[in-house]
N, C-alpha and C positions, 0 to 999 in steps of 0.2 A: 322343367325346362325354363331357361332364362326368359324374362319378359320380352327382350328385344327379338328373340326368335319366335316366341309364342304369338306375338302380335305383329309380326312382319306382314305387310300387306300382300295379299295374294291376287288381287285384281286392281285395275286402274281406279275403280271407285273407292277403294280403301286407302289410296295414297293421300297423305296429308301434305299440303303446302307446295305441291309442284303442278298446279293446274295447267300452266302453259305447256310444259313438257308432255303431260298426259294428253291434252287435247291435240297437240301436234302429232304424237305417235298414233293415237287412235284414228285421226283423220287419214294418215298415211295408210294404215291398215284397211280402212273402209274403202279407199280408192285404189288399193293394190299398188301403192307407190312407195313401199318401204325400201329405203336404200339398203344395199347389201352390206355396207360398212357404216357403223354408227359409233361415234365417240361420245360416251357419257362422261362429263367432267364436272368437278365441283368438290367442295370440302368434304371431309370425312363425315359419314353419318347422314348425308342429305338424301340418299335414296338411289344412288347410281346403279349398284348391283341389283337392288330390289326391282327397279324399273326394267333393267335388262332381263331379269328372270320372268317378270310378268309378261313382257313383250314376247319372249321366247315361247311361253306357255299359252299365249293367246290362240284360241281356236282358229282365228282368221289366218294365222301363219301356217297352220297345218303340220306342226312338228309332233312326232311321237315322243314319248318319254326318252327313248333310246337315241333320239336325234339331237338332244340338247347336252352339250358338254361345257362344263365350267372349269377354267384352268387358271391356276395362280401363275402369273407371268414370270415370277422368279424361277419357276421350274423349267421354263423354256427360254431363259433370258439370252442364251447364246445363239449363234447362227445355226448350229446343228439342231437345236430344239425347234427353231422356226421352220427349218426345212422338213423336219418330221411332222410338224403341225400342218404344213402345206400339203404334204402327201396324204395325210389323214383327211384333210378337207375335201379331197377329190372323191372320197367314197360316196356312193349313192345313198341318199337318206332312205330310211324305212318308211317314212311318211312322205308328205308333200315337200317339206323343207328340212334343212339342217342348220343348227345354230351353234356357234362357238362363242362363249363369253370369256373374254380375256380380262381378268381382274388385275388392277395395278399395272397396266401395260407399260407405264413409264419405266418399269424395272428392266425392260429389255435393253440390252447393250445397243450402242449406236450401230454396230455392224449388223446386229439382229434386226433392228428396225429397218435398215436398208434392205435386208434379205426378205422382209415381210412385204415390201412394196408390191412386188409382182403378185403375191397372194391376194392382196387387197384390190389390186387393179383388175386381175383376170380371174375373179371369183366365179366358180362354177354356178350355173343357173340353180336357184333354189337353196343356195348356201349363203349364210349370213354371219358376219363378224360383229359382235358388240364389244367394243373396247371400253374399259372403265379405268379412270385415273383421277387421282387427287392432284396430279402435277402435269397438266397438259403441256406446260412450257418445256418439259424435258423430252417431249417427243419431237422428232425432226419434222420440219415443215411439210415435206411430201406425205408423211403419214397423216397429218392433220387435214391436208387438202383432199385426201382420198376418202375422207369420212364425213358424213353428215354430223354436224355438231349439235349435241343436246347438252347445254350447260345448265347445271342445277345449282341454284343459290342455296346458301344456308337457310334453314327454316326461320321464318319470322316468329316473334314472341307469341303472337296470337295463334299461330299454327301449333307451336309446342304446347301452349295452354290447352288447346283443343285435344291434342293427342293425350296429354297428361290426364285431363278430365275423363276421357273415355276409358283409358286403361285403369286408372285409379278406381273408377266406378265398377269396372268389371271384377277387380280383385277385392272390392269392398274395403278400400283404404281411404280415410279422410286425410288429404294432404294439403288442405286449404291454408294451414298455418305456415307452410313452407313452399307453396307453389311458386312464389316469386323467386325464391332462392334456387329452386330446381331449374326453372327456366333460364336464369342468369348463368348457372353453372354449366348448362347444356351447350351454351355458345352456338346455337343454331343446329345442333345435332339431335336427330330423333333417337338414334341409338344411345347416345350418352344419357339422355333424360330417362330412358327406360332402364339403363344400367343403374343409374342413381336410385330410381324408384325401387328396383330390385334390392338394392343394398339396404335401404332404410325400412323396408316393410316388415322385417322380422326382428327389429331392435326397438328399444324404448324411445319414445318421442324426444326425450331430452338429449339424445345422442344424434338426432337427425341432422342438425345444423353442422356439426363437426364432420360428419360423414359426407355431406353434400359439398363442403368446401374442398374436398379432395378430388373433385371431378370424377373421371372414370378410372382412376388408379385402383388397382386391385392388389398389387403387391404390398405386403407389410413394410418392405424396405422403402418403397416409393412414398408411402404414407409417412414413414418416419423421416424421410428426407424433407418433405414439405414442412413438417413441423419444425425440424431443426433449422431450416433456412429462415422460417418466419421468426423463430426465437433468437436467430443469430448465434447459434451455438458455436463452439470452437471449430476451427478448420480441421483439427485432428478428428473430431467426431464426425463431421460431414464427410471427410475423405474416407473414413471407415465405412460409413453407410454406402457411399458410392461404389466401393469395392465389392459390395454384396449385391448390387443391382444388376439384374440380367435383362431387364426390359429394354426395348429399343429406345434410344435417347429421345426420339421425337415424342413417344408416348409419355415419357417422363416430363418432357417440357410442357405438354398439355396439362398434365396433372398439377404442376407447379402454377401454371397460369390460371387454372381453374380455382385453385386454393386462394391465390392472391386476389383474383377478381372477386370472389365471394366476400372477402374481407373488405375490399375497397368500396364496393357498392353499398356497403352497410355503414361504413364509418370513414372518417378522414384519417387515413393511415399512410404516412409517407413511405414506410418500409414496404408495404404491400405494393405501392406504386413502383418503387425501385426494383422489386422482384419481377414485376411485369416487364419493365424496361430491359432488365438483364436477360430475360428469356424470350424476348420478342422475335429474334431471328431463328429460323428453323435450323435443325442440326443435320440436314440431309447430306451436306458435304463434310462437315467437321466431325460428325458421329459422336463417339464418347468423349473425345477431347473437347468438343464444343460444350457438352453438358458439364464437364468438370470446370471449364473456364467460367461458365455462367454462374455456377455455384460459388466459385471463388470470388467473383465480382460481388455477389450478394453479401457474402460474409465480410469481405474487406472493403467494400465500397469503392472499388477501383474502376 
């Protein structure tokens, strides 16, 4: 099992770096004042879905296993999907409560978000909606105002160091020589630092730094792209690599940023700096075209 799954927190006590959110949620449960709609927002890998799952499984909420449903919002992104979800939410729970976890809720269309307003406002007694998103600004204001906001910041370096130390000790791996590089490459994400730890634990130590530079990229094509951009290979070669990449443009962007960041924090390198500048803006709107344009800018310096 991957480390980020094996060491995913199962209780509030196991959560690293989100003490404010943990205390707030626990206090709400203690006093039976948990809002029926909660919006968990923050960068990728900071613990949004993990906290939603822990909250749903907390004995104080009284959900049975069958009463907890986790949904990828892209599967219900249209109006019909939301209407179906609204109908299902009216079913009586088997236990005391019922929880719906909607992951990446910003992927709902604008019409679907408007259709969800009544569901969030007239929620049946004992039913809870936990919405998780990396892009709360893409939600319409009425959605946000109907939810209690739990904003989770990126993890601090000391939190990542604590997590890294705990997991590395558990798997009996000495990473003291690259701990700073792992923390830098993780960019505040608990998931990324565990993905990186997973990547290096079965290879020779002399290869660790190169693997860490690549961030959480897993595809050979993405790794090849990072190297080609850093070496300023010909546009013909870069374009060929791009044609073979199937990953989401945004995940590729993070891989390139992780690679360039790992170089720049270790040495004065103007090209790494230019790579970071070229890939600074997200590709949510421009998609693959934005990725191609940023790569072209790196190669040709435009």
